[in-house]
C-alpha positions as CSV (number, residue, x, y, z in Angstrom):
1,X,-1.4,-6.8,-17.8
2,X,0.4,-7.0,-21.1
3,X,3.4,-9.0,-21.4
4,X,5.7,-8.3,-24.7
5,X,7.8,-10.6,-26.4
6,X,10.8,-9.5,-24.9
7,X,9.7,-10.0,-21.2
8,X,8.5,-13.4,-22.1
9,X,11.9,-14.3,-23.6
10,X,13.9,-12.8,-20.6
11,X,11.8,-14.9,-18.1
12,X,12.2,-17.9,-20.1
13,X,16.0,-17.5,-20.2
14,X,15.8,-17.0,-16.4
15,X,13.8,-20.0,-15.9
16,X,16.1,-22.1,-18.1
17,X,19.3,-20.9,-16.4
18,X,18.2,-21.8,-12.8
19,X,18.9,-24.8,-10.7
20,X,16.6,-27.1,-12.5
21,X,19.1,-27.5,-15.3
22,X,21.9,-28.6,-12.9
23,X,23.5,-31.6,-14.0
24,X,22.3,-35.0,-12.3
25,X,25.6,-36.2,-11.6
26,X,26.3,-33.1,-9.4
27,X,23.2,-33.7,-7.5
28,X,23.9,-37.3,-6.9
29,X,27.4,-36.6,-5.7
30,X,26.1,-33.9,-3.1
31,X,23.4,-36.1,-1.7
32,X,23.7,-37.5,1.6
33,X,23.6,-41.4,1.5
34,X,20.6,-42.7,3.4
35,X,21.4,-46.7,3.3
36,X,25.1,-46.7,3.4
37,X,25.3,-46.2,7.1
38,X,23.4,-49.2,7.8
39,X,26.1,-51.0,5.8
40,X,28.9,-49.2,7.7
41,X,27.1,-50.4,11.0
42,X,27.0,-53.9,9.7
43,X,30.7,-53.8,8.7
44,X,31.6,-52.4,12.3
45,X,29.6,-55.2,14.0
46,X,31.2,-57.8,11.9
47,X,34.7,-56.7,12.3
48,X,34.2,-57.3,16.0
49,X,32.5,-60.6,15.4
50,X,29.2,-59.1,17.0
51,X,26.4,-61.3,15.5
52,X,23.6,-59.7,17.6
53,X,25.0,-56.1,16.2
54,X,24.8,-57.6,12.5
55,X,21.2,-58.9,13.1
56,X,20.1,-55.4,14.7
57,X,20.3,-54.1,11.3
58,X,18.1,-56.8,9.4
59,X,14.5,-57.5,9.2
60,X,13.0,-60.6,11.1
61,X,12.4,-62.0,7.5
62,X,15.6,-61.5,6.1
63,X,16.7,-63.4,3.0
64,X,20.5,-63.6,2.8
65,X,21.7,-65.0,-0.7
66,X,25.4,-65.5,0.3
67,X,26.6,-68.0,-1.6
68,X,26.0,-66.8,-5.4
69,X,23.5,-69.1,-5.8
70,X,25.4,-72.4,-5.3
71,X,23.6,-73.0,-2.1
72,X,20.2,-72.3,-0.9
73,X,19.4,-68.7,0.8
74,X,19.5,-68.1,4.3
75,X,15.9,-67.2,5.4
76,X,14.9,-65.5,8.8
77,X,16.9,-64.0,11.6
78,X,17.2,-67.1,13.5
79,X,18.9,-69.0,10.6
80,X,21.0,-66.1,9.9
81,X,22.2,-66.0,13.3
82,X,23.1,-69.5,13.1
83,X,25.0,-68.9,10.0
84,X,26.9,-65.9,11.5
85,X,27.7,-67.9,14.6
86,X,29.1,-70.7,12.4
87,X,31.4,-68.2,10.3
88,X,32.5,-66.5,13.6
89,X,33.6,-69.7,14.8
90,X,36.0,-70.3,11.8
91,X,37.3,-66.7,11.7
92,X,40.4,-65.5,13.8
93,X,39.0,-62.9,16.0
94,X,40.5,-59.6,14.8
95,X,41.4,-60.6,11.4
96,X,38.4,-59.3,9.7
97,X,39.3,-56.6,7.0
98,X,35.7,-56.1,5.1
99,X,35.8,-53.1,3.1
100,X,33.6,-51.4,0.4
101,X,35.5,-50.0,-2.7
102,X,32.2,-48.4,-4.2
103,X,28.7,-48.1,-3.7
104,X,25.2,-46.4,-5.2
105,X,22.0,-46.1,-3.9
106,X,18.8,-46.3,-5.7
107,X,15.6,-45.9,-3.8
108,X,15.3,-48.9,-1.3
109,X,18.5,-50.5,-2.6
110,X,22.2,-50.2,-2.2
111,X,24.7,-51.9,-4.4
112,X,28.3,-52.4,-3.3
113,X,31.5,-53.6,-4.3
114,X,34.1,-54.8,-2.0
115,X,36.3,-57.4,-0.5
116,X,35.6,-59.7,2.5
117,X,39.1,-60.5,3.8
118,X,39.9,-62.3,7.0
119,X,42.1,-65.4,8.4
120,X,40.8,-68.5,9.4
121,X,41.3,-70.1,12.7
122,X,43.5,-72.9,11.0
123,X,45.6,-70.1,9.6
124,X,44.7,-69.7,6.0
125,X,44.3,-66.1,4.7
126,X,40.9,-65.6,2.5
127,X,40.3,-62.5,0.3
128,X,37.2,-62.7,-1.5
129,X,36.3,-59.7,-4.0
130,X,32.4,-59.4,-4.4
131,X,29.6,-57.2,-5.4
132,X,26.4,-57.3,-3.8
133,X,22.9,-55.8,-3.3
134,X,21.0,-54.8,0.0
135,X,17.1,-54.3,-0.3
136,X,15.8,-52.5,2.4
137,X,12.4,-51.9,4.3
138,X,12.8,-48.7,6.2
139,X,16.0,-48.6,7.4
140,X,16.6,-52.4,7.9
141,X,18.0,-54.9,5.4
142,X,15.2,-57.5,4.0
143,X,17.2,-59.0,1.2
144,X,20.9,-59.5,1.0
145,X,22.5,-61.0,-2.2
146,X,26.0,-61.2,-2.7
147,X,27.9,-62.0,-5.8
148,X,31.5,-63.7,-5.9
149,X,33.6,-66.7,-7.2
150,X,33.4,-69.7,-5.0
151,X,36.2,-71.1,-6.6
152,X,38.3,-68.5,-5.2
153,X,36.7,-68.5,-1.7
154,X,37.3,-72.5,-1.7
155,X,40.9,-72.4,-2.9
156,X,42.1,-70.0,-0.5
157,X,40.3,-71.5,2.4
158,X,42.2,-74.8,1.4
159,X,45.3,-72.8,1.8
160,X,46.0,-71.5,-1.9
161,X,47.9,-68.2,-1.9
162,X,46.1,-65.1,-3.3
163,X,46.5,-64.7,-6.9
164,X,48.3,-61.6,-8.4
165,X,44.9,-60.9,-10.2
166,X,42.9,-60.8,-6.9
167,X,45.5,-58.8,-5.1
168,X,45.4,-56.1,-8.0
169,X,41.7,-55.9,-7.4
170,X,42.0,-55.5,-3.9
171,X,44.9,-53.0,-4.1
172,X,42.9,-50.0,-4.4
173,X,41.2,-47.3,-2.2
174,X,38.0,-48.2,-0.1
175,X,35.3,-45.8,0.9
């Protein structure tokens, strides 16, 4: 079989115009999330203060870094159960408005930005903007890291009102 130059150039042009050159951003936008539904299940469970529902989404050896580094990490499902039970006792039932503004998935990691907003049983309203990262092993979270300003959290838990800056950060659409 003889291939002339004109046929070769035409074939190369057809290959170049194919889907292999689709913009990467388009491919990411149309991909179905794999990990985000697990976070949605965690949020749904925590909104009803279902500790066991949250724990069903994590590994037995979970490492939960929920203090932005100012306290030791919580290691293991039993320790996470204790921490969530203490948190549940402090949060007024039905007041949780945890929401996610943005997220991105990369292999076995989910990055998120959101707000943890709730009322304490003592009456204070707390809204903590944060970013976080969930490391997955299969479909379960094996490491959970949260980053937030602990000063904002402490001030609001002590009764300080939400600042205009925090309100502006939280006043945006969620996913």
